[in-house]
C-alpha positions in Angstrom: -153.7 8.5 -104.0 -152.7 5.1 -104.7 -150.5 2.9 -102.7 -149.2 -1.0 -104.5 -147.4 -3.5 -102.2 -145.6 -6.7 -103.6 -143.4 -8.7 -101.7 -140.0 -10.5 -102.5 -138.4 -13.5 -100.9 -134.8 -13.9 -100.1 -133.9 -17.6 -99.8 -130.1 -17.0 -98.6 -131.1 -15.3 -95.3 -134.8 -16.6 -95.2 -136.3 -13.3 -95.1 -138.4 -10.8 -97.5 -138.9 -7.7 -99.0 -142.1 -5.2 -99.2 -141.9 -2.6 -101.9 -144.6 -0.2 -101.7 -145.0 2.1 -104.5 -147.7 5.5 -103.5 -148.1 8.4 -105.5 -149.8 11.3 -104.8 -150.5 15.2 -106.7 -150.4 17.6 -103.5 -147.8 15.1 -100.6 -145.5 14.0 -102.8 -142.7 15.9 -104.5 -142.4 16.6 -108.3 -139.4 16.8 -110.8 -138.3 19.4 -113.7 -136.9 19.2 -116.9 -135.6 21.4 -119.6 -136.8 20.9 -123.1 -135.2 21.9 -126.6 -137.1 24.7 -126.1 -135.7 26.1 -122.3 -139.2 25.4 -120.9 -139.1 23.8 -117.6 -141.5 20.8 -117.6 -143.3 19.9 -114.2 -144.4 16.1 -114.1 -145.6 14.3 -110.9 -143.1 11.4 -109.7 -144.1 8.4 -107.7 -142.3 7.5 -104.5 -140.8 3.6 -104.0 -140.2 2.1 -100.3 -138.3 -0.9 -99.3 -139.0 -2.3 -96.6 -137.9 -5.3 -94.3 -141.1 -7.3 -94.3 -139.9 -9.1 -90.5 -139.0 -6.0 -88.6 -141.1 -3.7 -91.0 -138.0 -1.0 -91.3 -137.8 1.0 -94.4 -134.2 1.4 -95.4 -134.7 3.3 -99.2 -137.3 5.5 -100.7 -137.0 5.7 -104.4 -138.9 8.2 -106.6 -140.0 7.9 -110.0 -140.9 9.9 -112.4 -144.7 9.4 -113.5 -144.9 11.3 -116.6 -145.1 9.7 -120.0 -142.2 11.7 -121.7 -138.9 11.2 -119.2 -136.4 13.0 -120.3 -132.5 12.4 -119.8 -132.3 15.1 -116.9 -135.8 13.2 -115.0 -133.2 11.2 -113.0 -134.9 9.2 -110.1 -133.2 10.3 -107.2 -132.5 8.1 -104.3 -133.5 9.0 -100.3 -131.1 6.2 -97.6 -133.5 6.4 -94.6 -131.8 4.7 -91.6 -128.5 5.4 -93.6 -128.9 9.4 -92.6 -128.0 9.0 -89.4 -125.3 7.1 -90.0 -123.9 10.2 -92.4 -124.4 12.8 -90.4 -122.8 10.7 -87.2 -119.7 10.3 -89.9 -119.9 14.2 -90.8 -119.8 14.5 -86.5 -116.9 12.5 -86.3 -115.2 13.7 -89.3 -115.3 17.4 -87.8 -114.4 16.3 -84.4 -111.1 14.7 -86.2 -110.5 17.8 -88.0 -111.2 20.0 -85.0 -108.9 18.0 -83.1 -106.5 18.3 -85.6 -106.0 21.8 -85.6 -106.1 22.4 -82.1 -103.8 19.7 -81.6 -101.4 21.9 -84.3 -101.9 25.3 -82.3 -100.5 23.4 -78.8 -98.2 22.8 -80.9 -97.3 25.9 -81.5 -97.9 27.5 -78.1 -96.3 25.0 -76.7 -92.8 25.6 -78.9 -93.6 29.1 -78.1 -93.6 29.4 -74.5 -90.2 26.7 -75.1 -88.3 29.1 -76.6 -89.7 32.0 -74.4 -88.4 29.8 -71.4 -85.1 29.5 -73.1 -84.8 33.0 -73.7 -85.6 33.6 -69.9 -82.6 31.8 -68.8 -80.4 32.8 -70.8 -81.2 36.0 -69.7 -81.3 35.0 -66.3 -77.9 33.4 -67.0 -76.6 36.7 -68.1 -78.0 38.6 -64.9 -76.2 36.2 -62.5 -72.8 36.7 -64.6 -73.0 40.1 -64.9 -73.5 40.2 -60.9 -69.8 38.9 -61.0 -67.5 41.1 -63.0 -65.8 43.1 -61.0 -67.7 46.7 -61.6 -70.8 45.2 -60.0 -69.5 42.6 -57.9 -67.8 44.7 -55.0 -71.5 46.2 -54.6 -72.7 43.2 -53.6 -69.8 42.7 -51.2 -70.8 43.7 -47.3 -67.7 43.1 -44.2 -68.5 42.1 -40.3 -65.9 44.0 -38.9 -65.4 43.1 -34.8 -66.7 46.3 -32.7 -63.2 45.0 -30.9 -60.7 45.9 -33.1 -61.5 49.7 -32.8 -60.4 49.6 -29.5 -56.5 48.3 -30.3 -56.0 51.5 -32.9 -58.2 54.1 -29.5 -59.9 55.1 -32.0 -64.5 54.9 -32.8 -64.0 55.9 -36.9 -63.0 53.1 -37.9 -65.7 51.9 -39.6 -66.0 55.4 -41.7 -62.3 55.3 -42.9 -63.4 51.9 -44.5 -66.6 53.0 -45.8 -64.9 56.3 -47.2 -64.2 56.4 -51.0 -64.9 52.6 -51.0 -68.2 50.2 -53.1 -68.2 47.7 -50.3 -70.5 47.8 -47.5 -68.8 48.0 -44.0 -70.3 47.1 -41.1 -70.1 46.9 -37.0 -70.9 43.6 -35.5 -69.9 41.3 -32.7 -68.2 37.5 -33.2 -66.5 35.1 -30.9 -63.1 37.3 -31.4 -61.3 40.1 -33.1 -62.0 39.1 -36.9 -63.7 40.2 -39.8 -65.4 38.7 -42.1 -67.3 38.8 -45.1 -70.8 38.2 -47.1 -71.7 38.6 -50.5 -75.2 39.2 -51.4 -76.2 36.8 -54.6 -79.5 36.7 -57.3 -81.1 33.8 -58.1 -83.4 34.3 -61.0 -86.7 32.2 -62.5 -89.7 32.2 -64.5 -92.5 32.7 -63.0 -96.4 31.6 -64.3 -96.3 35.2 -65.9 -93.7 33.9 -68.2 -90.8 36.9 -66.4 -87.8 36.7 -64.4 -88.4 36.7 -61.0 -85.0 37.2 -58.4 -84.5 35.6 -55.2 -82.1 37.3 -53.3 -79.9 35.6 -50.7 -76.5 36.2 -48.4 -74.2 33.7 -48.6 -70.9 33.5 -46.5 -67.6 34.1 -48.1 -64.5 31.2 -47.0 -62.2 34.1 -46.0 -61.5 35.6 -42.3 -59.0 37.8 -40.2 -58.0 37.0 -37.0 -56.8 40.2 -35.7 -54.6 40.3 -32.5 -52.4 42.6 -30.2 -49.0 42.8 -30.4 -49.0 41.8 -26.8 -50.7 38.8 -27.2 -48.7 38.0 -30.0 -45.8 38.1 -28.8 -46.9 36.4 -25.1 -48.2 33.2 -27.8 -44.8 33.5 -29.6 -43.2 33.1 -26.0 -44.8 30.2 -24.9 -44.0 28.2 -28.4 -40.6 29.6 -27.9 -40.9 27.2 -24.0 -43.0 24.6 -26.1 -45.7 25.5 -23.7 -49.4 24.0 -24.6 -51.1 27.3 -24.8 -48.4 28.5 -28.0 -49.4 30.1 -31.0 -50.0 27.0 -33.0 -52.4 25.7 -30.2 -54.7 29.0 -30.2 -54.7 28.8 -34.2 -55.9 25.2 -33.8 -58.5 26.4 -31.8 -59.9 28.7 -34.1 -60.2 26.2 -36.9 -61.9 23.8 -35.0 -64.6 26.6 -34.4 -64.8 28.2 -37.6 -64.2 25.0 -39.6 -64.2 26.0 -43.7 -62.1 29.2 -43.8 -59.5 30.4 -44.9 -57.9 31.7 -41.8 -54.9 35.2 -42.3 -53.8 36.1 -39.2 -53.2 40.1 -38.8 -51.2 41.7 -35.6 -51.3 44.7 -35.2 -48.1 47.0 -33.9 -45.1 44.3 -33.6 -42.3 47.1 -35.6 -43.1 49.4 -32.5 -42.2 46.7 -30.2 -38.8 45.5 -32.2 -38.0 49.6 -32.0 -38.8 49.1 -27.8 -37.0 45.7 -27.7 -33.9 47.6 -29.9 -33.9 50.5 -27.6 -33.8 48.1 -24.6 -30.7 46.6 -25.9 -29.2 49.6 -26.7 -29.7 50.8 -23.0 -28.0 47.9 -21.7 -25.2 48.7 -23.7 -24.6 52.1 -23.5 -24.6 50.9 -19.3 -22.0 47.6 -20.3 -19.5 51.0 -21.9 -19.8 53.4 -18.7 -22.2 55.4 -19.2 -22.9 55.5 -15.7 -25.2 58.9 -15.4 -27.7 57.6 -18.4 -27.7 54.1 -17.1 -28.7 55.0 -13.6 -32.0 56.6 -15.4 -32.0 53.8 -17.9 -32.6 51.6 -15.0 -35.3 53.2 -13.1 -37.0 53.5 -16.2 -36.8 50.0 -16.7 -37.2 49.0 -12.8 -40.7 50.7 -13.6 -41.5 49.8 -16.7 -41.1 46.4 -15.0 -43.3 47.3 -12.1 -46.2 47.9 -14.5 -45.5 44.5 -16.6 -43.4 43.6 -19.1 -43.8 42.2 -22.3 -41.4 38.7 -22.5 -38.3 39.7 -25.0 -38.7 37.8 -28.3 -36.3 37.9 -30.8 -36.5 37.7 -34.6 -35.6 34.7 -35.3 -38.2 33.5 -32.5 -41.1 35.0 -34.4 -39.8 33.3 -37.5 -39.7 30.0 -36.0 -43.3 30.7 -34.6 -44.8 31.9 -38.2 -43.1 28.8 -40.0 -44.9 25.9 -37.6 -48.3 28.1 -37.4 -47.7 28.0 -41.6 -47.4 23.8 -41.7 -49.7 23.2 -39.0 -52.4 25.4 -39.7 -52.2 27.0 -43.1 -52.0 30.5 -41.7 -51.6 33.5 -43.9 -49.4 35.9 -41.2 -49.7 39.9 -41.8 -48.7 42.8 -39.7 -49.9 46.4 -39.8 -48.9 49.3 -37.2 -51.2 52.3 -38.1 -54.9 52.9 -38.6 -54.3 53.1 -42.1 -52.3 50.4 -42.7 -54.8 48.3 -41.3 -57.9 50.2 -43.3 -56.2 50.0 -47.0 -55.4 45.9 -45.6 -59.1 45.4 -45.4 -60.5 47.0 -48.2 -57.9 45.5 -50.8 -59.0 42.0 -49.7 -63.0 42.9 -49.7 -62.0 43.8 -53.6 -60.0 40.1 -53.7 -62.7 38.7 -52.1 -65.6 40.1 -54.1 -64.2 39.2 -57.2 -62.3 35.8 -56.4 -65.5 34.2 -58.0 -64.6 36.0 -61.2 -61.4 34.6 -61.5 -62.2 31.8 -61.2 -64.2 31.5 -63.5 -61.8 33.1 -66.2 -59.1 30.6 -65.1 -61.6 27.5 -66.0 -62.1 29.3 -69.2 -58.7 29.8 -69.9 -57.8 29.4 -74.1 -54.7 27.8 -75.7 -54.2 30.8 -77.8 -54.1 34.4 -77.5 -56.6 36.3 -77.0 -56.6 38.3 -80.9 -57.6 37.8 -84.3 -56.4 34.8 -86.0 -53.9 34.8 -88.6 -54.7 34.2 -92.4 -53.0 32.4 -94.6 -51.9 33.8 -98.5 -52.1 29.7 -99.9 -50.9 31.4 -103.4 -48.2 33.1 -101.8 -47.3 32.0 -98.4 -47.9 34.9 -96.7 -48.2 35.2 -93.0 -46.9 32.2 -92.8 -43.9 34.0 -90.3 -46.7 35.4 -88.3 -48.4 31.5 -87.6 -44.9 31.2 -86.1 -45.0 34.0 -83.9 -48.1 33.2 -82.7 -46.9 29.8 -81.6 -44.0 31.0 -79.9 -45.8 33.4 -78.1 -47.9 30.3 -76.3 -44.7 29.5 -74.0 -44.7 31.4 -71.0 -42.3 34.5 -70.7 -41.2 34.8 -73.9 -42.0 38.5 -75.1 -42.2 39.4 -78.5 -39.1 40.7 -79.0 -38.0 37.3 -78.3 -40.2 35.9 -80.5 -39.2 38.3 -83.5 -35.6 37.5 -83.3 -36.0 33.5 -83.6 -38.4 34.6 -86.2 -35.2 36.6 -88.3 -33.0 33.6 -87.5 -35.3 30.8 -88.4 -38.4 32.4 -90.5 -40.1 28.9 -90.3 -40.9 26.2 -87.8 -39.7 23.2 -90.5 -36.4 25.3 -90.4 -36.1 24.7 -87.0 -37.0 21.5 -86.3 -34.3 20.5 -89.8 -31.8 22.8 -87.3 -32.6 20.4 -84.3 -32.1 17.3 -86.4 -28.9 18.0 -87.8 -27.3 18.3 -84.1 -27.6 16.5 -80.3 -30.1 17.0 -77.8 -27.6 18.6 -75.8 -26.7 21.0 -78.6 -30.3 21.1 -79.2 -31.1 22.9 -75.7 -28.8 25.2 -76.3 -29.3 26.2 -79.9 -31.6 29.1 -79.0 -29.9 30.6 -76.1 -27.6 32.8 -77.9 -29.7 34.7 -80.0 -29.8 38.3 -79.5 -32.5 40.2 -78.4 -32.6 43.8 -79.6 -34.8 46.0 -77.4 -35.6 50.3 -78.0 -34.1 52.3 -80.9 -30.5 54.5 -80.3 -29.4 55.3 -77.4 -32.6 53.6 -75.2 -31.4 50.5 -76.8 -30.6 47.0 -75.4 -30.3 43.7 -75.7 -30.4 40.9 -74.0 -30.3 36.8 -74.8 -32.9 33.8 -75.2 -31.0 31.9 -72.0 -30.6 28.8 -71.7 -33.9 27.8 -69.7 -36.4 29.2 -72.4 -34.2 27.7 -75.0 -34.6 23.9 -73.2 -37.9 24.8 -73.1 -38.6 25.7 -76.7 -36.1 22.1 -77.7 -38.1 19.8 -75.3 -41.7 21.3 -76.5 -40.6 20.2 -80.4 -39.0 17.4 -79.9 -39.9 15.2 -76.9 -41.9 12.2 -77.7 -43.8 11.7 -74.3 -47.0 13.9 -74.8 -47.3 14.0 -70.5 -43.6 15.8 -70.4 -43.6 18.7 -68.2 -42.2 21.7 -70.2 -41.9 23.9 -67.1 
């Protein structure tokens, strides 16, 4: 083994480098190259190391072949000593950056998938909520609460059984502050859970509708108090109920008013027979009347008294009044009200989404021949309220296009324009069933306003 050292000085830095060379037959690696006969030749090589003279740190190692003949393939190989750590660090950083980018892409894909799945679940939740509002489903989600004292007004205990017969609404007996009928709706709110599936939460919500049921004897007393301007009148009774139940749309149901009217009419007839001299019957009627008075008859009120009290009730308390006589009529009324209450949200939603055009397929117009223009003109006329297809056909038969009708309006005065379409004959049916009528001045006036007014806020109806 041979070692040689030499020292170089760096004038700029004031330091120096030491170059050491060593060779060994056993320890140092050897290089090989191929000759012109493609036979490998092994050469010995020398290792030259560059090191800092002050710190003694080795920075670079150089292997130089020691053969006399050095071919082009026997190039010196360089090994960076201190830079090996930096290279390893760079490789590790680069691999970390690559893994970070791959992880970011995968996380973005996963987030996009989760977002799409959340949107799908949201649409499914909305569809499920809308499905519960449809007429074929909403009746199953309504529960009707009937006060237990109402059955006693009809002298029966089968009121709930009669209500539940042939009905999808659930009727239940309950106890309220006064005889009434109320409704509750089962609502289901859907939301996505941690497993990305829909879960429903059910709650019972009170509906803002109420039937206040009153027997005829209480109703007559309240109307009589209103007739005599007393404090306990029908309007005062309604105000107390509204104060106890704010936010409800109240409906008054009176049971047995027709039977009361028949009794009043029979009493008037008996008095009339007494006046005409039928003494025998009058004596008997007088005895019956005395017996009833002993039991405590109701005061007599007329139809006009009832109408006055109901008008004041409507003005002061916004009560709607309905009269029933029998158990069957009451059952039918409650079932109809239950159906109306159940379908109310769906009808409100449908009214909010009303479009101006008819729910029919659009009419195509051939640009070359103009075929289909009459159908478009007819569709425009059908947008007017109370204008039937027969009327539209009659108008199109005389004025085949919108321009022809506007030109006719331009040639006459406004008073004549309002009556222009009123005399057009509309024919319905065929043969013996054929009937005729006219457009009429009201519809003619509305069409003229629509096509001639310059005010976009003008009311046509």
